[in-house]
C-alpha positions as CSV (number, residue, x, y, z in Angstrom):
1,X,33.5,198.6,-27.3
2,X,30.8,197.4,-25.1
3,X,30.5,196.1,-21.4
4,X,29.9,192.2,-22.5
5,X,32.3,189.6,-22.0
6,X,35.4,190.1,-23.5
7,X,37.3,187.4,-25.6
8,X,39.1,186.0,-22.8
9,X,35.8,185.3,-20.7
10,X,36.2,188.1,-18.3
11,X,33.9,191.5,-18.1
12,X,35.2,195.1,-18.3
13,X,33.8,197.4,-15.6
14,X,32.2,200.7,-16.6
15,X,35.4,202.5,-15.2
16,X,37.5,200.3,-17.2
17,X,35.6,201.1,-20.5
18,X,35.9,205.1,-19.6
19,X,39.5,204.5,-18.9
20,X,40.3,203.2,-22.4
21,X,41.4,205.7,-25.1
22,X,42.6,203.8,-28.2
23,X,43.4,205.9,-31.2
24,X,44.2,204.4,-34.9
25,X,45.1,206.5,-37.5
26,X,45.1,203.4,-40.2
27,X,42.9,200.2,-41.1
28,X,42.4,197.6,-38.6
29,X,42.6,194.2,-39.9
30,X,41.7,191.0,-37.3
31,X,41.1,191.2,-33.6
32,X,41.4,194.6,-31.8
33,X,44.3,195.2,-29.4
34,X,44.2,197.9,-26.8
35,X,47.4,199.9,-27.4
36,X,46.6,203.5,-26.5
37,X,47.7,205.5,-30.1
38,X,48.6,203.6,-32.8
39,X,50.0,205.3,-36.2
40,X,49.4,203.5,-39.4
41,X,47.6,200.2,-40.4
42,X,47.3,197.3,-38.0
43,X,47.3,193.8,-39.4
44,X,46.3,191.0,-37.1
45,X,45.9,187.7,-38.8
46,X,42.6,185.8,-37.3
47,X,43.2,182.4,-35.8
48,X,43.2,179.6,-38.1
49,X,40.3,177.3,-38.2
50,X,40.9,174.3,-35.9
51,X,39.7,171.2,-37.3
52,X,38.2,168.7,-35.0
53,X,40.3,166.1,-34.0
54,X,38.5,162.7,-34.7
55,X,38.1,160.4,-31.5
56,X,35.7,157.5,-33.0
57,X,36.9,154.5,-31.2
58,X,34.2,152.8,-29.5
59,X,34.7,152.3,-25.6
60,X,37.4,149.9,-24.9
61,X,36.3,146.4,-24.0
62,X,36.7,145.9,-20.3
63,X,36.5,142.2,-20.2
64,X,39.3,141.2,-22.6
65,X,41.7,138.6,-21.5
66,X,44.4,136.8,-22.9
67,X,46.0,137.4,-26.3
68,X,49.5,138.8,-24.9
69,X,51.4,137.3,-28.0
70,X,49.1,138.7,-30.4
71,X,49.0,142.2,-28.7
72,X,52.9,142.1,-28.6
73,X,53.0,141.1,-32.3
74,X,50.9,144.1,-33.1
75,X,53.3,146.5,-31.1
76,X,56.3,145.0,-32.6
77,X,54.8,145.7,-36.3
78,X,54.1,149.2,-35.3
79,X,57.6,149.8,-34.2
80,X,59.0,148.1,-37.4
81,X,57.0,150.3,-39.6
82,X,58.1,153.6,-37.7
83,X,61.9,152.5,-38.0
84,X,61.2,152.0,-41.7
85,X,59.1,155.1,-42.3
86,X,56.3,153.5,-44.2
87,X,52.6,153.4,-43.6
88,X,51.4,150.2,-41.5
89,X,48.7,148.1,-42.5
90,X,48.0,145.0,-40.3
91,X,45.4,143.0,-42.4
92,X,44.9,139.8,-40.7
93,X,43.6,140.2,-37.4
94,X,41.9,137.5,-39.0
95,X,39.6,134.4,-37.6
96,X,36.3,133.3,-37.3
97,X,33.3,135.3,-36.4
98,X,32.8,135.7,-32.6
99,X,36.6,134.9,-31.9
100,X,37.4,138.7,-30.6
101,X,39.0,140.4,-33.5
102,X,37.3,144.0,-33.0
103,X,38.2,143.5,-29.2
104,X,41.8,142.7,-29.8
105,X,42.2,145.7,-32.3
106,X,40.4,148.1,-29.7
107,X,42.4,146.7,-26.6
108,X,45.6,147.2,-28.6
109,X,44.4,150.7,-30.0
110,X,43.7,152.0,-26.2
111,X,47.1,150.9,-24.8
112,X,48.8,152.9,-27.6
113,X,46.7,156.1,-27.7
114,X,49.4,158.5,-27.0
115,X,51.1,157.4,-30.3
116,X,48.0,158.6,-32.2
117,X,47.6,162.2,-31.0
118,X,46.2,163.6,-34.0
119,X,43.0,161.2,-34.0
120,X,41.5,158.0,-34.3
121,X,39.0,156.7,-37.1
122,X,36.8,153.8,-36.9
123,X,34.5,152.5,-39.3
124,X,32.5,149.1,-39.4
125,X,32.6,147.9,-43.1
126,X,29.9,145.5,-42.2
127,X,31.6,143.0,-44.4
128,X,29.8,139.7,-43.2
129,X,26.4,141.6,-42.4
130,X,23.6,139.1,-42.8
131,X,22.1,141.0,-45.4
132,X,24.9,140.5,-47.4
133,X,25.6,144.0,-48.3
134,X,28.9,145.4,-47.1
135,X,29.6,149.3,-46.6
136,X,30.8,150.6,-49.8
137,X,34.2,152.5,-50.0
138,X,32.2,155.6,-50.9
139,X,30.4,155.4,-47.6
140,X,33.1,154.8,-45.4
141,X,35.3,157.6,-47.0
142,X,32.4,160.1,-46.7
143,X,32.2,159.2,-43.0
144,X,36.1,159.9,-42.5
145,X,35.6,163.3,-44.4
146,X,32.8,164.2,-41.9
147,X,34.9,163.3,-39.0
148,X,37.8,165.4,-40.3
149,X,35.5,168.4,-40.2
150,X,35.0,168.2,-44.3
151,X,31.8,170.9,-45.0
152,X,29.3,168.7,-46.8
153,X,29.2,171.2,-49.6
154,X,32.6,170.8,-50.3
155,X,32.8,167.0,-50.6
156,X,34.0,166.2,-54.2
157,X,31.5,164.2,-56.3
158,X,34.1,161.9,-57.6
159,X,35.3,159.0,-55.4
160,X,39.0,159.4,-56.5
161,X,38.7,163.0,-55.5
162,X,37.3,162.0,-52.1
163,X,40.1,159.7,-51.6
164,X,42.6,162.3,-52.5
165,X,41.1,164.8,-50.1
166,X,41.1,162.2,-47.2
167,X,44.7,161.3,-47.8
168,X,45.5,164.8,-48.0
169,X,43.9,165.6,-44.8
170,X,45.6,162.7,-42.8
171,X,48.9,163.2,-44.6
172,X,51.6,163.9,-42.0
173,X,49.4,163.0,-39.0
174,X,49.9,160.6,-36.2
175,X,46.6,159.1,-36.7
176,X,45.0,155.3,-36.2
177,X,42.7,154.2,-38.9
178,X,40.5,151.0,-37.8
179,X,38.9,149.0,-40.4
180,X,36.5,146.7,-38.8
181,X,34.9,143.5,-40.5
182,X,36.4,144.0,-44.0
183,X,35.1,141.8,-46.7
184,X,37.8,142.1,-49.5
185,X,41.0,144.0,-50.4
186,X,38.9,146.0,-53.2
187,X,36.8,147.4,-50.3
188,X,39.9,148.4,-48.1
189,X,42.3,149.9,-50.5
190,X,40.6,153.2,-50.9
191,X,40.7,154.0,-47.3
192,X,44.5,153.1,-46.9
193,X,46.4,156.4,-46.3
194,X,49.7,157.6,-48.1
195,X,51.5,158.5,-45.1
196,X,54.2,156.9,-43.3
197,X,52.8,158.6,-40.1
198,X,49.4,156.5,-40.0
199,X,48.7,153.1,-38.6
200,X,45.9,151.3,-40.4
201,X,44.4,148.2,-38.3
202,X,42.1,145.9,-40.2
203,X,39.9,143.0,-38.9
204,X,38.5,140.3,-41.1
205,X,37.4,136.7,-41.3
206,X,39.2,136.5,-44.8
207,X,43.0,136.8,-44.8
208,X,42.8,139.4,-47.4
209,X,46.1,138.1,-49.1
210,X,45.8,140.7,-51.8
211,X,46.7,143.5,-49.3
212,X,49.9,141.5,-48.0
213,X,51.1,141.1,-51.5
214,X,50.6,144.4,-52.9
215,X,51.1,146.4,-49.7
216,X,53.3,144.1,-47.5
217,X,50.7,143.9,-44.7
218,X,51.6,142.3,-41.6
219,X,49.4,139.7,-40.5
220,X,48.0,138.4,-36.9
221,X,45.8,135.2,-36.9
222,X,43.4,134.4,-34.0
223,X,42.4,131.2,-32.6
224,X,40.0,130.3,-30.0
225,X,40.9,131.1,-26.1
226,X,42.8,128.3,-24.5
227,X,41.2,126.8,-21.3
228,X,43.2,129.0,-18.9
229,X,42.2,132.3,-20.9
230,X,38.5,131.2,-21.3
231,X,38.3,130.5,-17.5
232,X,40.0,133.7,-16.8
233,X,37.1,135.5,-19.0
234,X,34.4,133.6,-17.0
235,X,36.0,134.7,-14.1
236,X,35.5,138.4,-15.3
237,X,31.9,138.2,-15.4
238,X,31.3,135.9,-12.4
239,X,32.5,135.7,-8.8
240,X,35.4,133.7,-8.7
241,X,34.2,131.9,-5.7
242,X,31.4,130.1,-8.3
243,X,34.3,128.9,-10.5
244,X,36.0,127.4,-7.5
245,X,33.0,125.8,-6.1
246,X,31.9,124.1,-9.2
247,X,35.0,123.0,-11.1
248,X,33.2,120.1,-13.1
249,X,30.5,122.4,-14.3
250,X,32.9,125.1,-15.2
251,X,34.9,122.6,-17.5
252,X,31.6,121.5,-19.0
253,X,30.6,125.0,-19.7
254,X,34.0,125.8,-21.6
255,X,33.6,122.7,-23.5
256,X,30.2,124.1,-24.6
257,X,31.7,127.4,-25.6
258,X,34.5,125.8,-27.4
259,X,36.8,129.0,-26.4
260,X,34.7,131.4,-28.6
261,X,34.8,134.6,-26.9
262,X,31.3,135.7,-27.9
263,X,29.7,132.3,-26.7
264,X,31.7,132.6,-23.3
265,X,29.8,136.1,-22.8
266,X,26.6,134.8,-23.6
267,X,26.9,132.1,-21.2
268,X,28.2,134.1,-18.6
269,X,25.7,136.7,-18.9
270,X,23.0,133.9,-18.2
271,X,24.8,133.4,-15.2
272,X,24.9,136.6,-14.0
273,X,21.3,137.0,-14.5
274,X,20.6,134.1,-12.4
275,X,23.2,134.4,-9.7
276,X,21.7,131.7,-7.4
277,X,21.6,129.2,-10.0
278,X,24.1,126.4,-9.9
279,X,26.7,126.4,-12.8
280,X,25.9,122.5,-12.9
281,X,22.4,123.5,-14.1
282,X,23.4,125.7,-16.4
283,X,26.0,123.4,-18.0
284,X,23.3,120.4,-18.0
285,X,20.7,122.7,-19.8
286,X,23.3,123.4,-22.2
287,X,24.5,119.8,-22.8
288,X,21.1,118.5,-23.3
289,X,19.8,120.8,-25.9
290,X,18.5,119.4,-29.0
291,X,20.4,120.9,-32.2
292,X,17.0,121.8,-33.8
293,X,18.6,124.3,-36.0
294,X,22.0,122.7,-37.2
295,X,20.7,121.7,-40.2
296,X,20.1,125.2,-41.5
297,X,23.6,126.6,-41.4
298,X,27.0,124.4,-41.5
299,X,29.0,127.7,-42.0
300,X,29.2,130.8,-39.8
301,X,26.9,129.2,-37.0
302,X,28.8,126.6,-35.7
303,X,27.4,123.9,-33.4
304,X,28.8,125.2,-30.2
305,X,27.8,128.8,-30.8
306,X,24.3,127.9,-32.1
307,X,23.7,125.7,-29.2
308,X,24.8,128.4,-26.7
309,X,22.4,131.0,-28.7
310,X,19.4,128.4,-28.6
311,X,19.9,127.9,-25.0
312,X,20.2,131.6,-24.2
313,X,16.8,132.4,-26.6
314,X,14.9,130.1,-24.9
315,X,15.5,131.6,-21.5
316,X,14.0,135.0,-22.7
317,X,10.6,135.9,-21.8
318,X,7.9,135.6,-24.7
319,X,7.9,139.2,-25.5
320,X,11.6,139.7,-25.5
321,X,12.1,136.6,-27.6
322,X,9.8,137.9,-30.2
323,X,11.3,141.3,-30.7
324,X,14.8,139.6,-30.7
325,X,13.5,138.0,-33.9
326,X,12.1,141.1,-35.2
327,X,15.3,143.0,-34.5
328,X,17.0,140.4,-36.8
329,X,14.8,141.6,-39.6
330,X,15.3,145.2,-39.1
331,X,17.5,146.8,-42.3
332,X,20.6,148.9,-41.7
333,X,23.5,148.6,-39.2
334,X,21.7,149.4,-36.2
335,X,18.3,150.8,-34.8
336,X,17.0,153.4,-32.4
337,X,14.5,152.7,-29.2
338,X,11.9,154.9,-31.1
339,X,11.9,152.5,-34.3
340,X,12.3,149.7,-32.3
341,X,8.5,150.5,-30.8
342,X,7.2,150.8,-34.2
343,X,8.7,147.5,-35.3
344,X,7.6,145.6,-32.0
345,X,4.1,147.4,-31.8
346,X,5.1,148.0,-28.1
347,X,4.9,151.1,-26.1
348,X,8.3,152.5,-24.7
349,X,8.1,151.6,-21.3
350,X,7.7,147.8,-22.4
351,X,10.5,148.3,-25.2
352,X,12.9,149.7,-22.6
353,X,12.4,146.4,-20.4
354,X,12.9,144.3,-23.3
355,X,15.9,146.0,-24.5
356,X,17.4,145.9,-21.0
357,X,17.0,142.0,-20.8
358,X,18.7,141.4,-24.2
359,X,21.4,143.7,-23.0
360,X,21.8,141.4,-19.9
361,X,21.8,138.3,-21.7
362,X,24.6,139.9,-24.0
363,X,22.4,139.5,-27.1
364,X,22.3,143.4,-27.9
365,X,24.6,146.3,-27.4
366,X,23.6,149.8,-26.9
367,X,26.6,151.1,-28.8
368,X,25.5,154.8,-29.0
369,X,23.0,156.1,-26.6
370,X,19.5,155.3,-27.4
371,X,20.9,152.8,-30.6
372,X,21.2,149.2,-30.5
373,X,22.9,146.6,-32.5
374,X,23.8,143.0,-32.4
375,X,26.7,141.0,-33.3
376,X,25.8,139.5,-37.3
377,X,26.1,136.0,-35.7
378,X,23.7,136.5,-33.1
379,X,21.6,138.6,-35.8
380,X,21.7,135.6,-38.0
381,X,20.6,133.3,-35.4
382,X,17.6,135.5,-34.5
383,X,16.5,135.8,-38.1
384,X,16.4,131.8,-38.2
385,X,14.4,132.0,-35.5
386,X,12.0,134.8,-36.7
387,X,11.8,132.8,-40.0
388,X,11.0,129.6,-38.4
389,X,8.4,130.9,-35.9
390,X,6.5,133.5,-38.1
391,X,5.0,133.5,-41.6
392,X,6.2,135.7,-44.2
393,X,2.6,137.5,-44.1
394,X,3.3,138.2,-40.3
395,X,6.8,139.4,-40.9
396,X,5.6,141.6,-43.9
397,X,3.0,143.6,-41.4
398,X,6.1,143.7,-38.9
399,X,8.3,145.2,-41.5
400,X,5.9,147.4,-42.9
401,X,5.4,149.1,-39.2
402,X,9.1,149.9,-39.5
403,X,9.3,151.4,-42.9
404,X,6.1,153.4,-42.2
405,X,8.1,154.9,-39.1
406,X,10.9,155.6,-41.1
407,X,9.1,157.3,-44.0
408,X,6.8,159.2,-41.9
409,X,9.5,160.5,-39.8
410,X,11.5,161.4,-42.7
411,X,8.7,163.1,-44.3
412,X,8.1,165.1,-41.3
413,X,11.8,166.0,-41.2
414,X,12.0,166.9,-44.7
415,X,9.3,169.6,-44.2
416,X,11.1,171.2,-41.4
417,X,14.6,171.2,-43.5
418,X,12.8,173.2,-46.3
419,X,9.5,174.4,-45.4
420,X,8.8,176.0,-48.7
421,X,9.2,172.9,-50.9
422,X,6.2,171.1,-52.3
423,X,4.8,168.5,-50.0
424,X,4.1,164.7,-50.7
425,X,0.8,163.3,-49.7
426,X,1.3,160.1,-47.6
427,X,-1.3,157.4,-46.5
428,X,-2.0,156.9,-43.0
429,X,0.9,155.0,-41.1
430,X,0.4,151.3,-40.6
431,X,-1.7,150.3,-37.4
432,X,0.6,150.7,-34.0
433,X,3.3,152.5,-36.0
434,X,4.4,155.7,-34.1
435,X,6.6,158.0,-36.1
436,X,8.9,160.0,-34.3
437,X,8.0,163.8,-33.4
438,X,10.4,166.3,-34.6
439,X,10.0,169.4,-33.2
440,X,12.3,171.8,-35.1
441,X,14.9,172.1,-37.8
442,X,18.2,171.0,-35.6
443,X,16.2,168.0,-34.3
444,X,15.2,167.0,-38.1
445,X,18.6,167.6,-39.0
446,X,20.1,165.4,-36.3
447,X,17.6,162.9,-37.0
448,X,18.4,162.4,-40.7
449,X,22.2,162.3,-39.6
450,X,21.7,159.4,-37.1
451,X,19.2,157.4,-39.5
452,X,20.6,158.2,-42.8
453,X,22.1,154.7,-43.6
454,X,19.0,153.1,-41.9
455,X,16.6,155.2,-44.4
456,X,18.9,153.9,-47.3
457,X,18.5,150.2,-46.3
458,X,14.9,150.7,-45.6
459,X,14.4,152.0,-49.1
460,X,16.3,148.9,-50.5
461,X,14.1,146.7,-48.3
462,X,11.0,148.3,-49.9
463,X,12.8,147.4,-53.4
464,X,13.1,144.0,-52.5
465,X,9.6,143.6,-51.3
466,X,8.1,145.4,-54.3
467,X,6.4,148.2,-52.0
468,X,6.8,150.4,-54.8
469,X,4.8,153.2,-53.6
470,X,7.2,153.3,-50.4
471,X,10.4,153.2,-52.6
472,X,9.7,156.5,-54.6
473,X,8.3,158.4,-51.6
474,X,11.5,157.4,-49.7
475,X,13.7,159.3,-52.4
476,X,11.6,162.2,-51.9
477,X,11.7,162.1,-48.1
478,X,15.7,162.0,-48.5
479,X,16.1,164.7,-50.9
480,X,16.3,167.6,-48.8
481,X,18.6,165.9,-46.4
482,X,21.0,164.7,-49.2
483,X,21.0,168.3,-50.6
484,X,21.9,169.9,-47.4
485,X,24.6,167.4,-46.5
486,X,25.9,166.7,-50.1
487,X,25.3,163.0,-50.0
488,X,25.1,163.3,-53.8
489,X,25.6,159.6,-54.8
490,X,23.3,158.4,-52.1
491,X,20.9,160.7,-53.6
492,X,21.1,159.6,-57.3
493,X,20.9,155.6,-56.1
494,X,17.8,156.6,-54.0
495,X,16.1,158.2,-56.7
496,X,16.9,155.8,-59.3
497,X,15.3,153.3,-57.2
498,X,12.5,155.9,-57.1
499,X,12.2,155.8,-60.7
500,X,11.9,152.2,-61.4
501,X,9.4,151.6,-58.5
502,X,7.2,154.7,-59.9
503,X,7.1,153.0,-63.4
504,X,4.9,150.1,-61.8
505,X,2.5,152.8,-60.3
506,X,-0.5,154.1,-62.3
507,X,-0.3,157.6,-61.1
508,X,1.3,159.8,-63.7
509,X,1.8,162.8,-61.3
510,X,3.9,160.6,-59.1
511,X,5.9,159.0,-61.8
512,X,6.6,162.8,-63.1
513,X,7.9,163.6,-59.7
514,X,10.0,160.6,-59.6
515,X,11.8,161.5,-62.7
516,X,12.1,165.2,-61.8
517,X,13.8,164.0,-58.5
518,X,16.4,161.9,-60.2
519,X,17.0,164.7,-62.8
520,X,17.8,167.1,-60.1
521,X,20.1,164.6,-58.5
522,X,22.1,164.0,-61.5
523,X,22.1,167.6,-62.3
524,X,23.9,168.1,-58.7
525,X,26.5,165.6,-60.0
526,X,27.0,167.5,-63.2
527,X,25.6,164.6,-65.1
528,X,23.6,167.1,-67.3
529,X,22.8,165.0,-70.2
530,X,21.2,162.3,-68.1
531,X,19.4,164.7,-66.0
532,X,17.8,166.3,-68.9
533,X,16.4,162.9,-70.1
534,X,14.6,162.4,-66.9
535,X,13.6,165.8,-66.7
536,X,12.3,166.0,-70.4
537,X,10.2,162.4,-69.3
538,X,9.0,164.3,-66.0
539,X,7.8,167.2,-68.1
540,X,5.8,165.0,-70.6
541,X,4.1,163.1,-67.8
542,X,3.3,166.3,-65.9
543,X,1.5,167.5,-68.9
544,X,-0.2,164.1,-69.5
545,X,-1.7,164.4,-65.8
546,X,-2.3,168.0,-66.2
547,X,-0.2,168.8,-63.1
548,X,0.6,172.6,-64.1
549,X,2.5,172.9,-60.5
550,X,4.9,170.0,-61.2
551,X,5.6,171.2,-64.7
552,X,6.5,174.4,-63.4
553,X,8.8,172.8,-60.8
554,X,10.5,170.6,-63.9
555,X,10.9,174.1,-65.5
556,X,12.9,175.6,-62.4
557,X,15.2,172.6,-62.2
558,X,15.8,172.6,-66.1
559,X,16.8,176.4,-65.5
560,X,19.1,175.6,-62.7
561,X,21.0,172.6,-64.8
562,X,21.6,174.8,-67.6
563,X,23.0,177.4,-65.7
564,X,25.2,175.0,-63.9
565,X,26.0,174.0,-67.3
566,X,26.8,177.5,-68.5
567,X,24.2,178.1,-71.2
568,X,22.1,181.3,-69.5
569,X,20.0,181.9,-72.6
570,X,18.4,178.2,-72.1
571,X,18.7,178.7,-68.6
572,X,16.7,181.7,-68.9
573,X,14.1,180.2,-71.1
574,X,13.1,177.8,-68.8
575,X,13.2,180.1,-65.7
576,X,10.7,182.3,-67.4
577,X,8.4,179.5,-68.1
578,X,8.4,178.4,-64.3
579,X,7.8,182.0,-63.8
580,X,4.8,182.4,-65.7
581,X,3.2,179.2,-64.1
582,X,3.9,180.1,-60.6
583,X,2.4,183.4,-61.0
584,X,-0.5,181.9,-62.5
585,X,-0.7,179.3,-59.7
586,X,-0.2,182.1,-57.2
587,X,2.6,180.5,-55.3
588,X,4.7,183.6,-54.4
589,X,7.7,181.8,-52.9
590,X,8.6,180.0,-55.9
591,X,7.8,183.0,-58.2
592,X,10.6,184.7,-56.2
593,X,13.0,181.9,-56.7
594,X,12.0,182.1,-60.5
595,X,12.5,186.0,-60.4
596,X,15.9,185.7,-59.2
597,X,16.9,183.1,-61.4
598,X,15.5,185.2,-64.5
599,X,17.8,188.0,-62.9
600,X,20.7,185.9,-62.7
601,X,20.7,184.6,-66.2
602,X,20.0,188.3,-67.2
603,X,23.1,189.4,-65.4
604,X,25.3,186.6,-67.1
605,X,24.2,187.8,-70.3
606,X,25.1,191.4,-69.6
607,X,21.3,192.6,-69.6
608,X,21.8,194.4,-66.2
609,X,18.7,196.6,-66.5
610,X,16.2,193.8,-66.7
611,X,18.2,191.6,-64.4
612,X,18.1,194.5,-61.6
613,X,14.4,194.8,-62.1
614,X,13.9,191.3,-61.7
615,X,15.7,190.8,-58.6
616,X,14.3,193.8,-57.0
617,X,10.9,192.4,-57.6
618,X,11.9,188.8,-56.1
619,X,13.6,190.6,-53.0
620,X,10.3,192.0,-52.0
621,X,8.5,189.0,-52.6
622,X,11.2,186.9,-50.4
623,X,10.7,189.7,-47.7
624,X,6.9,189.5,-47.8
625,X,6.9,186.0,-47.3
626,X,9.6,185.5,-44.8
627,X,11.8,183.4,-47.0
628,X,15.3,184.5,-45.7
629,X,17.3,182.2,-47.7
630,X,15.7,183.3,-50.9
631,X,16.2,186.9,-49.8
632,X,20.0,185.8,-49.4
633,X,20.2,184.5,-52.5
634,X,18.7,187.4,-54.1
635,X,20.7,190.1,-52.5
636,X,23.9,188.1,-53.7
637,X,22.3,188.3,-57.2
638,X,21.8,192.2,-56.5
639,X,25.4,192.6,-55.6
640,X,26.8,191.0,-58.5
641,X,24.5,193.2,-61.0
642,X,25.7,196.3,-58.8
643,X,29.3,195.3,-59.0
644,X,29.2,194.7,-63.0
645,X,27.5,198.2,-63.4
646,X,30.1,200.1,-61.5
647,X,27.7,201.0,-58.6
648,X,30.4,199.7,-55.9
649,X,28.7,201.2,-52.8
650,X,25.4,199.4,-53.7
651,X,27.3,195.9,-54.4
652,X,28.9,196.3,-51.0
653,X,25.5,196.9,-49.2
654,X,23.8,194.2,-50.9
655,X,26.6,191.8,-50.2
656,X,26.8,192.9,-46.7
657,X,23.1,192.0,-46.5
658,X,23.7,188.7,-47.7
659,X,26.4,188.1,-45.5
660,X,24.6,188.7,-42.5
661,X,21.5,186.7,-43.4
662,X,23.7,183.7,-44.4
663,X,25.8,183.9,-41.2
664,X,22.3,184.2,-39.1
665,X,21.0,181.0,-41.1
666,X,24.3,179.1,-40.5
667,X,24.7,178.8,-44.1
668,X,28.8,179.2,-43.9
669,X,29.1,178.1,-47.5
670,X,27.2,181.0,-49.0
671,X,28.8,183.3,-46.3
672,X,32.0,182.5,-47.5
673,X,31.2,183.4,-51.0
674,X,29.6,186.7,-50.0
675,X,32.9,187.4,-48.0
676,X,35.0,187.0,-50.8
677,X,32.7,188.9,-53.4
678,X,33.0,191.9,-50.8
679,X,36.6,191.9,-50.9
680,X,36.7,191.8,-54.7
681,X,34.7,194.9,-54.8
682,X,36.7,196.7,-52.4
683,X,39.9,195.6,-54.2
684,X,38.3,197.3,-57.5
685,X,38.0,200.4,-55.4
686,X,41.6,200.2,-54.6
687,X,40.8,199.7,-51.0
688,X,43.2,196.9,-50.5
689,X,43.5,196.9,-46.7
690,X,39.5,196.6,-46.4
691,X,39.4,193.7,-48.8
692,X,42.0,191.7,-47.0
693,X,39.8,191.8,-44.0
694,X,36.9,190.3,-46.2
695,X,39.2,187.9,-47.9
696,X,40.8,186.9,-44.7
697,X,37.3,185.7,-43.4
698,X,36.5,184.3,-46.6
699,X,39.8,182.2,-46.6
700,X,39.2,181.0,-43.1
701,X,35.6,179.6,-44.0
702,X,37.0,178.1,-47.3
703,X,39.9,176.5,-45.2
704,X,37.1,175.1,-42.8
705,X,35.2,173.7,-45.6
706,X,38.2,172.4,-47.3
707,X,37.0,174.2,-50.7
708,X,40.6,173.9,-51.8
709,X,40.0,175.8,-55.1
710,X,38.2,178.7,-53.5
711,X,40.9,178.6,-50.6
712,X,43.7,178.8,-53.1
713,X,42.2,181.9,-55.2
714,X,41.7,183.7,-51.8
715,X,45.3,183.1,-50.7
716,X,46.5,184.2,-54.2
717,X,44.6,187.6,-53.9
718,X,46.3,188.2,-50.5
719,X,49.6,187.3,-51.8
720,X,49.1,189.6,-54.5
721,X,48.4,192.4,-51.9
722,X,51.6,191.8,-50.2
723,X,53.4,191.5,-53.1
724,X,52.2,194.9,-54.2
C-alpha cells in the first residue's frame, strides 16, 4: 500500500496508512479490500472490460426543413418492427442525388436517439462516388469492428467470420446502423444484423428492390421540396426580411433550384457571403447563365443543379477555383489540410483561406476536424471544370505532388512504427510537395489511421497512371501499418498491385522486395502455398541481383511461414540460413530475431538444450541493441522452454519479464498470452489460486480483444478450477 491516489480518486494520508492493519492468511485474487483480519482465500473478480459504445453519427443537420410525412413513415416502420420483434431494414430513403436523403436519415436518427442506447454505427458506402469505386463490404465491416472495440489482431481473416463476429457483437443490442449512399443489395446484405433489437437505415439513389423482396424492407421515397419547404429552407439561411422584401426574386431563385436542397444550400450560401446584394441580382445572374457544361452529362448533374454550381464556381476567387478543381481529382473519400497544401502547392495560410471560402460557398464540408469532403455531385462538377481548364500534363504534375505527399509521409511513419525494419530508398518528393512531419510513434499510428483509405486510393491512382515505382513503394510503406492494425486483406491487395508494378521495373532488387512483401502478406492470411511461390520468386531475384540482405530477409519470412504451417524442421532450416547471412552482414537485431526463431523451432522439436542456448544469445543481442519487443518475444520463448523442461520457477520468471515488457509496450495481444502461460505453469505446480489470478487477467484481455477461442479456453480452465 502506498500514499498514491486510491482507485476512487482520493488520497490516503500517512496517518491513515499507519492505522490500517490488514491480515490475510490465504491467497488474494482481484482488487484488495481493507477488511482487517481475513481467514482463508479472497476471490474478487476484476471488473469486466467495458466495450466502447459507438457514437458514429455525423452532426445533426441544423437546417433541415419539411419532410414531416417521411419522418412519420420512418417512425411508424420502427414501431411496427418493434411490435413484430423483427429486425428493421428501411432501404428506400431513395431519391436523386442532392435531394436530402442523408439529412432525413440523420434528422430522424437524432429524434430517436433514446431508442438506441447501445450505440449508433454509421458508414458512407460511397456507392455513387465519381471514381466509380464503392466501398466494399469488407471495409465497412472492418470499420464497424473497430468501432465496436475489436482488437485489430483479433479480427478474423475470412469475411464470413468477420460478419459473424459483427452480428454476434450487436446481437441483443438496441442499436441503429446507418448505411449511407448504398449502391446495391450485395453491398448491403453483409452489413445487416440478425437481431430484432437493431434498426437499419439505408439511403440510396437506387430502390434496392432485392432487399424489399428478400428481407421485407420498408421503403420511403423522396421527392423535391415543394415551394413552401424550399422557401423555408432559404429562410433558415437568410434573414426573413430579405425574402419578404423581394418575393419575385425569391420565386426566381426557387425556380432555378427546382426544389433540390443541395442547390438551395449553395444559392443561400452565396447570398450569405454577400448580404448587401439584392436577391434580384443573384436571380438575374442565375437566369442568364450559359449552359456551357450541359453537353458533358445528361444524368446525375441535371440542368438546374449544373447551372447553380457553375454560377457559384464562377464567383470564387482564382486560387480558390483552381484548388476546388484539384480537390475533385484527389483520390479517397476525404482529404486533410496538409495533403491539400501539397496538392495545391500553396502554403498553409493560403490553404486555410481557400478552404474557408469553399466552406462559406457550401461547396466543401469539414466533416472531421482538419479533414474535408464534398458532395459527390459537387465533386463531379468540379472534376469536369478541372478537365476542361487544365491539360492532362498539368493534372499529372498536380497529382504527383499529392501522391508524393502520401508516399513520403507514409515512409516516415513506417520507420517510426518499426524502427529496426529495412528502409526503402525514395526519390526526392516533387517540387512544392511538403510531406507531413510525424514526431513519434503515436503520431505516426494516428496519421495512418486517418489516411488509411486515402493511401489505398492513392496507390490505385498510381496503378491507373502507370506510376510503377510509386505503386510498389506504397505497398512497402503500408506493410507495417497493415501488420499492426490487422488489415490483412488490404495488405494483400496493396502488395499484389506492388508485384504487378515491379515487373515493369528493371531493378531486380525492387522486384525481389515486392514479391517478398506479397509472400509475407499471403502468409499472414494462411495462404501458404501462394506465399511460398512469391517468396521463391523473390529468392531467385535476390540471388540474381546479389542482394544478400534481401536473401536473408526472405529466409526469415519463409521460416515464419513454415512455423505458422506447423513444419518446424523446414522452419528451422530457413531460420538457420537467415541467421548465417545476418551474422555475416553484421546486422545484430535481425540476427537476434533469427536466433529466437531457431530456438523456438528447436523447442517445438523437443531439442530444449539447443533451443535454450540460442534464445539466451538472442536475448543478449536484443538487450544490447534496445529492441524491447524482440526481448519480450525471446523471453516468451525461454519461458516455454523452461516450462517444457520442468524448470517452473524459471518459466514464471521469464514469462513475468515478458509480461511486463509487453504491458509497457502497449502490446495487449502478447500480454494476454503471457498471462495465460503464467497461469498454466502455476496450475501445473498445483498453485490453483495463483493460476486463477493470471487466467482472469488473460480472460479479461482476450474478451476485450474478442479472441473468442482463447477466451473460451481460459473460461474452461477457470470452470475446471471451480469444479475441483
